[in-house]
Structures are given as structure tokens and as C-alpha cells.
FILOKE-720615 format. One record per atom (N, C-alpha, C): x, y, z; residue number from 1; atom name; chain. Coordinates in steps of 0.001 Angstrom, whole numbers, padded with zeros to 6 digits. Example, Ala and Ser with C-alpha at 12.3 -4.5 7.8 and 13.67 -1.06 7.14 Angstrom:
! FILOKE-720615
       xx       yy       zz    n  atom  chain
   013190  -005690   007800    1     N      A
   012300  -004500   007800    1    CA      A
   013200  -003300   007800    1     C      A
   012850  -002250   007080    2     N      A
   013670  -001060   007140    2    CA      A
   012900   000030   007870    2     C      A
END
This chain:
! FILOKE-720615
       xx       yy       zz    n  atom  chain
  -009779  -012603  -000104    1     N      A
  -008854  -011809  -000932    1    CA      A
  -009113  -012061  -002408    1     C      A
  -009633  -013274  -002738    2     N      A
  -009922  -013599  -004135    2    CA      A
  -010982  -012661  -004691    2     C      A
  -012040  -012379  -003890    3     N      A
  -013095  -011462  -004331    3    CA      A
  -012534  -010061  -004532    3     C      A
  -011635  -009647  -003637    4     N      A
  -011007  -008328  -003751    4    CA      A
  -010232  -008236  -005055    4     C      A
  -009493  -009313  -005375    5     N      A
  -008670  -009321  -006590    5    CA      A
  -009546  -009220  -007829    5     C      A
  -010646  -010002  -007888    6     N      A
  -011528  -009984  -009059    6    CA      A
  -012169  -008617  -009229    6     C      A
  -012651  -008030  -008116    7     N      A
  -013262  -006700  -008167    7    CA      A
  -012274  -005652  -008659    7     C      A
  -011049  -005742  -008189    8     N      A
  -010027  -004786  -008588    8    CA      A
  -009691  -004908  -010064    8     C      A
  -009614  -006147  -010563    9     N      A
  -009330  -006371  -011976    9    CA      A
  -010430  -005770  -012844    9     C      A
  -011701  -005983  -012458   10     N      A
  -012823  -005419  -013218   10    CA      A
  -012772  -003899  -013220   10     C      A
  -012394  -003305  -012096   11     N      A
  -012271  -001844  -012024   11    CA      A
  -011159  -001343  -012931   11     C      A
  -010053  -002093  -012974   12     N      A
  -008951  -001721  -013851   12    CA      A
  -009370  -001748  -015315   12     C      A
  -010089  -002809  -015704   13     N      A
  -010552  -002929  -017086   13    CA      A
  -011480  -001776  -017441   13     C      A
  -012393  -001434  -016523   14     N      A
  -013315  -000326  -016748   14    CA      A
  -012567   000987  -016919   14     C      A
  -011550   001205  -016065   15     N      A
  -010778   002441  -016127   15    CA      A
  -010055   002558  -017454   15     C      A
  -009426   001471  -017895   16     N      A
  -008684   001498  -019152   16    CA      A
  -009608   001715  -020338   16     C      A
  -010752   001013  -020352   17     N      A
  -011697   001168  -021460   17    CA      A
  -012219   002594  -021549   17     C      A
  -012565   003177  -020407   18     N      A
  -013055   004552  -020379   18    CA      A
  -011991   005514  -020876   18     C      A
  -010748   005275  -020424   19     N      A
  -009660   006168  -020809   19    CA      A
  -009414   006110  -022304   19     C      A
  -009453   004918  -022895   20     N      A
  -009226   004787  -024323   20    CA      A
  -010357   005442  -025118   20     C      A
  -011565   005342  -024609   21     N      A
  -012720   005929  -025301   21    CA      A
  -012618   007445  -025332   21     C      A
  -012156   008033  -024204   22     N      A
  -012101   009490  -024099   22    CA      A
  -010660   009989  -024176   22     C      A
  -009822   009251  -024893   23     N      A
  -008392   009580  -024902   23    CA      A
  -008116   010885  -025648   23     C      A
  -007386   011736  -024970   24     N      A
  -006841   012952  -025559   24    CA      A
  -005443   013123  -024991   24     C      A
  -004729   014134  -025455   25     N      A
  -003387   014356  -024952   25    CA      A
  -003411   014671  -023459   25     C      A
  -004528   015219  -022980   26     N      A
  -004617   015575  -021572   26    CA      A
  -004963   014383  -020690   26     C      A
  -005374   013274  -021257   27     N      A
  -005684   012067  -020493   27    CA      A
  -004674   010985  -020838   27     C      A
  -003818   010653  -019884   28     N      A
  -002760   009691  -020146   28    CA      A
  -002880   008487  -019212   28     C      A
  -002822   007301  -019795   29     N      A
  -002829   006063  -019028   29    CA      A
  -001399   005747  -018624   29     C      A
  -001198   005440  -017358   30     N      A
   000127   005096  -016870   30    CA      A
   000187   003671  -016349   30     C      A
   001247   002975  -016691   31     N      A
   001521   001646  -016150   31    CA      A
   002679   001799  -015175   31     C      A
   002490   001367  -013930   32     N      A
   003506   001592  -012913   32    CA      A
   003973   000278  -012291   32     C      A
   005222   000276  -011878   33     N      A
   005772  -000845  -011120   33    CA      A
   006934  -000316  -010291   33     C      A
   007166  -000946  -009149   34     N      A
   008220  -000451  -008280   34    CA      A
   008300  -001214  -006985   34     C      A
   008856  -000557  -005966   35     N      A
   009084  -001193  -004672   35    CA      A
   008469  -000342  -003569   35     C      A
   008299  -000953  -002405   36     N      A
   007785  -000240  -001242   36    CA      A
   008523  -000682   000005   36     C      A
   008513   000188   001000   37     N      A
   009007  -000165   002327   37    CA      A
   007855   000033   003309   37     C      A
   007460  -001056   003962   38     N      A
   006303  -001057   004850   38    CA      A
   006772  -001071   006296   38     C      A
   006211  -000151   007102   39     N      A
   006499  -000105   008538   39    CA      A
   005187  -000199   009304   39     C      A
   005163  -001021   010342   40     N      A
   004001  -001086   011229   40    CA      A
   004390  -000414   012538   40     C      A
   003780   000739   012802   41     N      A
   004097   001522   013993   41    CA      A
   003191   001097   015141   41     C      A
   003757   000382   016104   42     N      A
   002975  -000129   017224   42    CA      A
   003863  -000271   018453   42     C      A
   003235  -000187   019630   43     N      A
   003944  -000413   020890   43    CA      A
   003666  -001805   021446   43     C      A
   002884  -002603   020724   44     N      A
   002522  -003932   021212   44    CA      A
   003640  -004959   021056   44     C      A
   004497  -004772   020046   45     N      A
   005636  -005661   019848   45    CA      A
   006671  -004939   018995   45     C      A
   007848  -005550   018891   46     N      A
   008945  -004938   018144   46    CA      A
   008841  -005322   016663   46     C      A
   008854  -004304   015787   47     N      A
   008746  -004556   014352   47    CA      A
   009912  -003934   013606   47     C      A
   010168  -004480   012421   48     N      A
   011164  -003919   011513   48    CA      A
   010528  -003767   010137   48     C      A
   010821  -002672   009433   49     N      A
   010255  -002504   008088   49    CA      A
   010856  -003511   007116   49     C      A
   010060  -003831   006070   50     N      A
   010518  -004742   005034   50    CA      A
   010230  -004177   003656   50     C      A
   010843  -004786   002647   51     N      A
   010699  -004322   001268   51    CA      A
   009768  -005231   000485   51     C      A
   008858  -004631  -000286   52     N      A
   007919  -005380  -001123   52    CA      A
   007869  -004785  -002521   52     C      A
   006838  -005169  -003281   53     N      A
   006730  -004690  -004667   53    CA      A
   005354  -004089  -004923   53     C      A
   005281  -003252  -005975   54     N      A
   004040  -002612  -006419   54    CA      A
   003837  -002827  -007911   54     C      A
   002583  -002803  -008339   55     N      A
   002243  -002801  -009748   55    CA      A
   000847  -002235  -009918   55     C      A
   000620  -001434  -010971   56     N      A
  -000715  -000867  -011109   56    CA      A
  -000906  -000056  -012369   56     C      A
  -002081   000584  -012429   57     N      A
  -002462   001451  -013539   57    CA      A
  -002944   002785  -012985   57     C      A
  -002813   003836  -013788   58     N      A
  -003303   005146  -013376   58    CA      A
  -003791   005907  -014594   58     C      A
  -004562   006952  -014349   59     N      A
  -004980   007866  -015405   59    CA      A
  -004777   009290  -014920   59     C      A
  -004012   010046  -015671   60     N      A
  -003729   011446  -015340   60    CA      A
  -004427   012334  -016356   60     C      A
  -005207   013303  -015868   61     N      A
  -005911   014204  -016767   61    CA      A
  -005914   015632  -016270   61     C      A
  -006027   016586  -017192   62     N      A
  -006098   018000  -016814   62    CA      A
  -007322   018263  -015959   62     C      A
  -007130   019041  -014900   63     N      A
  -008239   019375  -014006   63    CA      A
  -008564   020867  -014084   63     C      A
  -007583   021722  -013789   64     N      A
  -007820   023172  -013848   64    CA      A
  -006471   023883  -013852   64     C      A
  -006222   024665  -014895   65     N      A
  -004974   025415  -015034   65    CA      A
  -003757   024505  -014830   65     C      A
  -002984   024724  -013755   66     N      A
  -001769   023940  -013520   66    CA      A
  -002030   022687  -012686   66     C      A
  -003297   022316  -012556   67     N      A
  -003648   021157  -011742   67    CA      A
  -004078   019979  -012613   67     C      A
  -003598   018798  -012266   68     N      A
  -004067   017540  -012835   68    CA      A
  -004832   016764  -011774   68     C      A
  -005641   015816  -012239   69     N      A
  -006266   014852  -011349   69    CA      A
  -005714   013482  -011711   69     C      A
  -005304   012719  -010710   70     N      A
  -004716   011400  -010951   70    CA      A
  -005539   010342  -010235   70     C      A
  -006081   009418  -011031   71     N      A
  -006801   008264  -010477   71    CA      A
  -005913   007049  -010661   71     C      A
  -005706   006280  -009604   72     N      A
  -004775   005152  -009702   72    CA      A
  -005276   003952  -008921   72     C      A
  -004885   002786  -009405   73     N      A
  -005120   001534  -008692   73    CA      A
  -003800   000782  -008630   73     C      A
  -003483   000272  -007453   74     N      A
  -002192  -000381  -007262   74    CA      A
  -002354  -001673  -006475   74     C      A
  -001663  -002701  -006927   75     N      A
  -001573  -003961  -006199   75    CA      A
  -000189  -004023  -005565   75     C      A
  -000122  -004494  -004316   76     N      A
   001159  -004517  -003611   76    CA      A
   001308  -005781  -002780   76     C      A
   002563  -006150  -002590   77     N      A
   002916  -007109  -001552   77    CA      A
   003822  -006374  -000584   77     C      A
   003382  -006257   000658   78     N      A
   004138  -005562   001695   78    CA      A
   004764  -006579   002641   78     C      A
   005906  -006215   003204   79     N      A
   006602  -007095   004142   79    CA      A
   007077  -006322   005359   79     C      A
   006980  -006952   006508   80     N      A
   007598  -006432   007720   80    CA      A
   007887  -007630   008629   80     C      A
   008718  -007426   009637   81     N      A
   009059  -008526   010530   81    CA      A
   008797  -008151   011976   81     C      A
   008580  -009178   012786   82     N      A
   008316  -009016   014214   82    CA      A
   009324  -009852   014983   82     C      A
   009858  -009296   016057   83     N      A
   010810  -010024   016893   83    CA      A
   010086  -011153   017624   83     C      A
   010583  -012379   017475   84     N      A
   009958  -013555   018087   84    CA      A
   011025  -014480   018666   84     C      A
   010552  -015494   019394   85     N      A
   011419  -016531   019941   85    CA      A
   010933  -017891   019471   85     C      A
   011863  -018685   019012   86     N      A
   011572  -020063   018635   86    CA      A
   012382  -020956   019564   86     C      A
   011707  -021472   020599   87     N      A
   012446  -022180   021634   87    CA      A
   013325  -021200   022381   87     C      A
   014625  -021453   022397   88     N      A
   015565  -020555   023058   88    CA      A
   016279  -019650   022053   88     C      A
   015808  -019677   020806   89     N      A
   016454  -018913   019748   89    CA      A
   015601  -017694   019391   89     C      A
   016228  -016519   019341   90     N      A
   015533  -015298   018922   90    CA      A
   015646  -015162   017412   90     C      A
   014534  -014904   016740   91     N      A
   014551  -014704   015293   91    CA      A
   013427  -013763   014888   91     C      A
   013603  -013098   013769   92     N      A
   012562  -012224   013236   92    CA      A
   011625  -013046   012360   92     C      A
   010332  -012924   012623   93     N      A
   009317  -013599   011815   93    CA      A
   008781  -012624   010776   93     C      A
   008876  -013018   009505   94     N      A
   008438  -012134   008424   94    CA      A
   006958  -012331   008120   94     C      A
   006241  -011225   008008   95     N      A
   004827  -011235   007648   95    CA      A
   004659  -010580   006283   95     C      A
   003826  -011177   005447   96     N      A
   003508  -010626   004131   96    CA      A
   002057  -010156   004122   96     C      A
   001817  -009038   003447   97     N      A
   000474  -008479   003338   97    CA      A
   000186  -008131   001885   97     C      A
  -000779  -008820   001280   98     N      A
  -001210  -008502  -000089   98    CA      A
  -002348  -007496  -000024   98     C      A
  -002307  -006488  -000888   99     N      A
  -003310  -005430  -000814   99    CA      A
  -003625  -004858  -002181   99     C      A
  -004800  -004226  -002261  100     N      A
  -005214  -003463  -003439  100    CA      A
  -005574  -002062  -002960  100     C      A
  -005106  -001045  -003678  101     N      A
  -005323   000342  -003291  101    CA      A
  -005944   001134  -004427  101     C      A
  -006851   002034  -004061  102     N      A
  -007435   002970  -005019  102    CA      A
  -007226   004380  -004482  102     C      A
  -006710   005268  -005326  103     N      A
  -006445   006636  -004879  103    CA      A
  -006972   007647  -005890  103     C      A
  -007291   008831  -005392  104     N      A
  -007716   009953  -006223  104    CA      A
  -006993   011185  -005699  104     C      A
  -006033   011683  -006475  105     N      A
  -005161   012741  -005972  105    CA      A
  -005119   013954  -006897  105     C      A
  -004940   015100  -006284  106     N      A
  -004668   016320  -007025  106    CA      A
  -003169   016413  -007277  106     C      A
  -002790   016929  -008442  107     N      A
  -001393   017050  -008808  107    CA      A
  -001115   018468  -009305  107     C      A
  -000194   019137  -008638  108     N      A
   000179   020489  -009071  108    CA      A
   001423   020403  -009941  108     C      A
   001327   020939  -011159  109     N      A
   002426   020855  -012120  109    CA      A
   003342   022073  -011996  109     C      A
   004560   021856  -011488  110     N      A
   005557   022921  -011469  110    CA      A
   006138   023115  -012860  110     C      A
   006411   021976  -013541  111     N      A
   006908   022002  -014916  111    CA      A
   006105   020981  -015708  111     C      A
   005367   021419  -016697  112     N      A
   004512   020536  -017500  112    CA      A
   005283   019320  -018002  112     C      A
   004738   018135  -017747  113     N      A
   005318   016854  -018191  113    CA      A
   006650   016502  -017545  113     C      A
   007106   017298  -016558  114     N      A
   008425   017029  -015979  114    CA      A
   008439   016967  -014458  114     C      A
   007684   017835  -013779  115     N      A
   007760   017875  -012317  115    CA      A
   006414   018277  -011727  115     C      A
   005939   017462  -010797  116     N      A
   004662   017753  -010134  116    CA      A
   004668   017155  -008736  116     C      A
   003778   017667  -007886  117     N      A
   003569   017090  -006553  117    CA      A
   002117   016652  -006453  117     C      A
   001887   015539  -005757  118     N      A
   000549   014978  -005626  118    CA      A
   000176   014830  -004154  118     C      A
  -001118   014953  -003879  119     N      A
  -001615   014683  -002533  119    CA      A
  -003101   014338  -002629  119     C      A
  -003535   013524  -001685  120     N      A
  -004941   013132  -001697  120    CA      A
  -005183   011869  -000885  120     C      A
  -006408   011345  -000941  121     N      A
  -006776   010173  -000146  121    CA      A
  -006557   008864  -000904  121     C      A
  -006356   007823  -000136  122     N      A
  -006178   006477  -000686  122    CA      A
  -006910   005489   000212  122     C      A
  -007585   004536  -000408  123     N      A
  -008273   003478   000319  123    CA      A
  -007599   002148   000004  123     C      A
  -007339   001371   001031  124     N      A
  -006688   000065   000848  124    CA      A
  -007572  -001049   001378  124     C      A
  -007638  -002130   000614  125     N      A
  -008292  -003359   001051  125    CA      A
  -007247  -004460   001021  125     C      A
  -007182  -005241   002079  126     N      A
  -006157  -006279   002161  126    CA      A
  -006710  -007556   002786  126     C      A
  -005957  -008626   002662  127     N      A
  -006310  -009885   003292  127    CA      A
  -005644  -010010   004647  127     C      A
  -005544  -011240   005140  128     N      A
  -004842  -011503   006387  128    CA      A
  -003339  -011471   006153  128     C      A
  -002607  -011358   007243  129     N      A
  -001158  -011480   007162  129    CA      A
  -000790  -012930   006867  129     C      A
   000276  -013114   006107  130     N      A
   000766  -014456   005798  130    CA      A
   002177  -014622   006355  130     C      A
   002483  -015829   006826  131     N      A
   003817  -016137   007323  131    CA      A
   004137  -017590   007038  131     C      A
   005403  -017952   007162  132     N      A
   005824  -019321   006901  132    CA      A
   005252  -020271   007957  132     C      A
   004888  -021481   007510  133     N      A
   004288  -022479   008405  133    CA      A
   005176  -022778   009605  133     C      A
   006490  -022836   009356  134     N      A
   007386  -023207   010454  134    CA      A
   007618  -022079   011451  134     C      A
   007018  -020892   011203  135     N      A
   007151  -019779   012141  135    CA      A
   005836  -019418   012819  135     C      A
   004766  -020136   012498  136     N      A
   003452  -019810   013047  136    CA      A
   003407  -019883   014568  136     C      A
   004165  -020807   015167  137     N      A
   004121  -020992   016617  137    CA      A
   005258  -020288   017339  137     C      A
   005985  -019427   016635  138     N      A
   006978  -018595   017312  138    CA      A
   006273  -017675   018298  138     C      A
   006882  -017458   019442  139     N      A
   006306  -016585   020470  139    CA      A
   006807  -015164   020242  139     C      A
   005876  -014221   020150  140     N      A
   006237  -012817   019939  140    CA      A
   006948  -012297   021184  140     C      A
   008135  -011755   021012  141     N      A
   008977  -011302   022122  141    CA      A
   008238  -010310   023011  141     C      A
   008342  -010541   024326  142     N      A
   007707  -009653   025293  142    CA      A
   006242  -009925   025527  142     C      A
   005700  -010962   024887  143     N      A
   004281  -011309   025038  143    CA      A
   004151  -012829   025180  143     C      A
   002918  -013283   025366  144     N      A
   002626  -014723   025367  144    CA      A
   001919  -015124   024073  144     C      A
   001863  -014201   023114  145     N      A
   001173  -014446   021856  145    CA      A
   002046  -015225   020885  145     C      A
   001393  -016058   020082  146     N      A
   002067  -016735   018994  146    CA      A
   001985  -015865   017742  146     C      A
   002900  -016074   016826  147     N      A
   002903  -015286   015584  147    CA      A
   001578  -015437   014843  147     C      A
   000999  -016626   014849  148     N      A
  -000248  -016860   014130  148    CA      A
  -001443  -016172   014773  148     C      A
  -001299  -015680   016015  149     N      A
  -002411  -015022   016707  149    CA      A
  -002728  -013645   016137  149     C      A
  -001783  -013043   015399  150     N      A
  -001991  -011653   014984  150    CA      A
  -002222  -011512   013477  150     C      A
  -002557  -012609   012787  151     N      A
  -002680  -012527   011322  151    CA      A
  -004003  -011919   010853  151     C      A
  -005068  -012034   011671  152     N      A
  -006399  -011576   011234  152    CA      A
  -006570  -010083   011504  152     C      A
  -005813  -009258   010797  153     N      A
  -005853  -007813   010994  153    CA      A
  -007055  -007201   010272  153     C      A
  -007279  -005913   010498  154     N      A
  -008362  -005215   009818  154    CA      A
  -008111  -005190   008311  154     C      A
  -009174  -005325   007527  155     N      A
  -009029  -005466   006082  155    CA      A
  -009295  -004181   005305  155     C      A
  -009506  -003091   006017  156     N      A
  -009763  -001805   005367  156    CA      A
  -008912  -000743   006034  156     C      A
  -008310   000127   005231  157     N      A
  -007522   001219   005804  157    CA      A
  -007594   002442   004906  157     C      A
  -007498   003606   005529  158     N      A
  -007533   004884   004830  158    CA      A
  -006198   005590   005032  158     C      A
  -005611   006071   003932  159     N      A
  -004303   006715   003983  159    CA      A
  -004359   008101   003334  159     C      A
  -003890   009151   003991  160     N      A
  -003523   010374   003283  160    CA      A
  -002172   010112   002599  160     C      A
  -002001   010640   001389  161     N      A
  -000796   010382   000602  161    CA      A
  -000213   011697   000108  161     C      A
   001116   011787   000098  162     N      A
   001803   012921  -000516  162    CA      A
   002968   012356  -001317  162     C      A
   003210   012931  -002503  163     N      A
   004278   012401  -003344  163    CA      A
   004786   013415  -004339  163     C      A
   005846   013036  -005031  164     N      A
   006433   013878  -006063  164    CA      A
   006713   013012  -007288  164     C      A
   006449   013571  -008477  165     N      A
   006660   012865  -009739  165    CA      A
   007573   013695  -010630  165     C      A
   008603   013054  -011174  166     N      A
   009560   013778  -012019  166    CA      A
   010006   012883  -013171  166     C      A
   010301   013505  -014312  167     N      A
   010772   012751  -015461  167    CA      A
   010480   013463  -016763  167     C      A
   010193   012679  -017789  168     N      A
   009856   013212  -019109  168    CA      A
   008409   012840  -019424  168     C      A
   007950   013165  -020616  169     N      A
   006540   013040  -020947  169    CA      A
   006017   011618  -020763  169     C      A
   006790   010623  -021201  170     N      A
   006281   009254  -021193  170    CA      A
   006885   008362  -020112  170     C      A
   007930   008806  -019426  171     N      A
   008551   007991  -018382  171    CA      A
   008849   008886  -017176  171     C      A
   008268   008539  -016025  172     N      A
   008477   009363  -014835  172    CA      A
   008659   008488  -013604  172     C      A
   009334   009043  -012618  173     N      A
   009544   008379  -011339  173    CA      A
   008680   009060  -010288  173     C      A
   007945   008254  -009538  174     N      A
   007090   008784  -008469  174    CA      A
   007562   008231  -007129  174     C      A
   007732   009132  -006171  175     N      A
   008046   008745  -004792  175    CA      A
   006936   009301  -003908  175     C      A
   006347   008450  -003087  176     N      A
   005231   008885  -002249  176    CA      A
   005307   008238  -000878  176     C      A
   004633   008888   000066  177     N      A
   004533   008331   001422  177    CA      A
   003077   008366   001845  177     C      A
   002624   007278   002445  178     N      A
   001252   007193   002928  178    CA      A
   001243   006671   004358  178     C      A
   000357   007239   005178  179     N      A
   000263   006849   006587  179    CA      A
  -001160   006423   006894  179     C      A
  -001305   005231   007444  180     N      A
  -002633   004690   007734  180    CA      A
  -003285   005347   008935  180     C      A
  -004454   005920   008723  181     N      A
  -005178   006590   009796  181    CA      A
  -005882   005580   010698  181     C      A
  -006432   004518   010114  182     N      A
  -007152   003513   010896  182    CA      A
  -006174   002627   011676  182     C      A
  -006690   002019   012740  183     N      A
  -005929   001058   013533  183    CA      A
  -005896  -000270   012781  183     C      A
  -004770  -000589   012146  184     N      A
  -004675  -001807   011359  184    CA      A
  -004824  -003062   012214  184     C      A
  -004502  -002963   013498  185     N      A
  -004598  -004117   014392  185    CA      A
  -005926  -004139   015149  185     C      A
  -006824  -003217   014818  186     N      A
  -008073  -003093   015569  186    CA      A
  -008917  -004355   015570  186     C      A
  -008898  -005110   014484  187     N      A
  -009699  -006325   014407  187    CA      A
  -009277  -007363   015434  187     C      A
  -008020  -007316   015885  188     N      A
  -007531  -008273   016877  188    CA      A
  -008152  -008033   018246  188     C      A
  -008656  -006818   018485  189     N      A
  -009233  -006502   019790  189    CA      A
  -010549  -007218   020047  189     C      A
  -011131  -007812   019019  190     N      A
  -012392  -008552   019191  190    CA      A
  -012155  -010049   019380  190     C      A
  -010898  -010470   019506  191     N      A
  -010581  -011889   019572  191    CA      A
  -010162  -012368   020956  191     C      A
  -010398  -011522   021976  192     N      A
  -010161  -011900   023370  192    CA      A
  -008746  -012439   023598  192     C      A
  -007758  -011711   023093  193     N      A
  -006368  -012119   023267  193    CA      A
  -005730  -011481   024497  193     C      A
  -006497  -010648   025216  194     N      A
  -005997  -010048   026441  194    CA      A
  -005039  -008889   026233  194     C      A
  -005015  -008334   025024  195     N      A
  -004125  -007215   024703  195    CA      A
  -004929  -006141   023981  195     C      A
  -004649  -004875   024294  196     N      A
  -005265  -003766   023563  196    CA      A
  -004338  -003408   022404  196     C      A
  -004693  -003862   021217  197     N      A
  -003820  -003681   020054  197    CA      A
  -004041  -002331   019387  197     C      A
  -002947  -001721   018981  198     N      A
  -003021  -000498   018189  198    CA      A
  -001784  -000428   017294  198     C      A
  -002018  -000242   016000  199     N      A
  -000898  -000148   015068  199    CA      A
  -001298   000604   013813  199     C      A
  -000444   001482   013365  200     N      A
  -000699   002267   012158  200    CA      A
   000422   002030   011152  200     C      A
   000060   001682   009916  201     N      A
   001078   001429   008903  201    CA      A
   001574   002709   008250  201     C      A
   002833   002691   007856  202     N      A
   003408   003751   007042  202    CA      A
   004118   003101   005866  202     C      A
   003873   003614   004654  203     N      A
   004424   002977   003453  203    CA      A
   005129   004027   002591  203     C      A
   006397   003753   002281  204     N      A
   007170   004570   001354  204    CA      A
   007238   003823   000027  204     C      A
   006767   004471  -001050  205     N      A
   006726   003855  -002365  205    CA      A
   007664   004546  -003338  205     C      A
   008287   003753  -004196  206     N      A
   009054   004278  -005326  206    CA      A
   008630   003546  -006583  206     C      A
   007947   004235  -007499  207     N      A
   007399   003602  -008699  207    CA      A
   007888   004276  -009972  207     C      A
   008152   003474  -010978  208     N      A
   008420   003968  -012313  208    CA      A
   007114   003930  -013092  208     C      A
   006732   005058  -013703  209     N      A
   005465   005145  -014447  209    CA      A
   005763   005337  -015911  209     C      A
   005185   004485  -016728  210     N      A
   005294   004608  -018186  210    CA      A
   003944   005070  -018712  210     C      A
   003888   006263  -019306  211     N      A
   002647   006820  -019825  211    CA      A
   002502   006471  -021309  211     C      A
   001342   005935  -021673  212     N      A
   001082   005521  -023050  212    CA      A
   000676   006711  -023909  212     C      A
END
């Protein structure tokens, strides 16, 4: 994950430098921060969505007539929980997922600088799932698996994204939803755990964007 973080930082610096060099009113750098709700859709175990945070940079530029192109990079911490048993006690085990996302979306402007809708592809790179040390040996309800058995998930995912952005010229609110096409649990199928894993993530984001 350290290599992913360094690569992402270098990409961010490159994006900002390029944007400043070619800055015009039609090219706006955005700084975003907000929250997300992460859901893991799977039949292998019982999950509950959790709330995490987002932070990132974007560049919005004129593309054609009422269309903009939006390039963005976002860092996130996602959370969700899995039903587990600790001895004779049932408890939810929380998993954290750190990720970096790069997206390139088309944006249709209904009202210039005030209201637009976005859609396009997003690529995510992430590390392993993280959980508290004292919950690693919790048994996942309905299975013989331990919580620590499912942390080595797939590290690449592709998401179609749709969203809406509203506000004023320099401050806007963006709400978007993305659904993971790849099997996020697919990497677990190579670890001889005796289970056919399949899970697709869904993420609802709410970000405040400040345009410079």
C-alpha cells in the first residue's frame, strides 16, 4: 500500500502542476473532502455498511458545448462490518479498507457553475483489509472461517460511477454512487479456504468540492 500511496501522490502533483500551467477559467482545480458509506454485497457472510472518509483533488475543464470533463483522484478509508462470534458472544467485526481511486468522467451542465450530472469509469487500488488485533480470531457467523482469513482481498477494482454536483462557482456538493464490477473477494479463492467467494462493493459518496 506504501507504493500505491507514493505513486498516487506523484500523480496528484503532476495533475496540479499541469493544471496550473494551463490554467484558464475553463480549467478549475477542485479540493474535495467528505464521507462515504461502503457496502460489501455478498452471500458468503452477513455484512453491514459502515461510514468512512474521503479526500482528493480534481480538475474540471470544458469538453464540448454543455459538456465538461472531470479528472479526479481520491483517497478513502472505507468501513464495513461482518457478523462474527467471539466465544459464545455474537459481535460485529469492523473491517477497514484504505484505497486510492482515479476517475475520468463526463459531466453534463444543466446550469453553468450550478448543476451538473457526471458519469464514467473509476479504477481503485487498495491494500488488505484491516481489523483490530483482538478480533482477528473471531469466527465468521455461519462459517468455520476466522475474521483474519478474509483480509487478503483483491487489490484492483473497476467501478462505473454516476453522480450529481450542485452549488455555486467555487463551492459545490457532489453525491455519487459507484458499484464494483470485479469480484472483490476473488483473491480469496486461490487460498484453499474451501469456499467459493464472491462479493461486489457499492460505495455512496458525499463530498464538498472547493474550486480554486
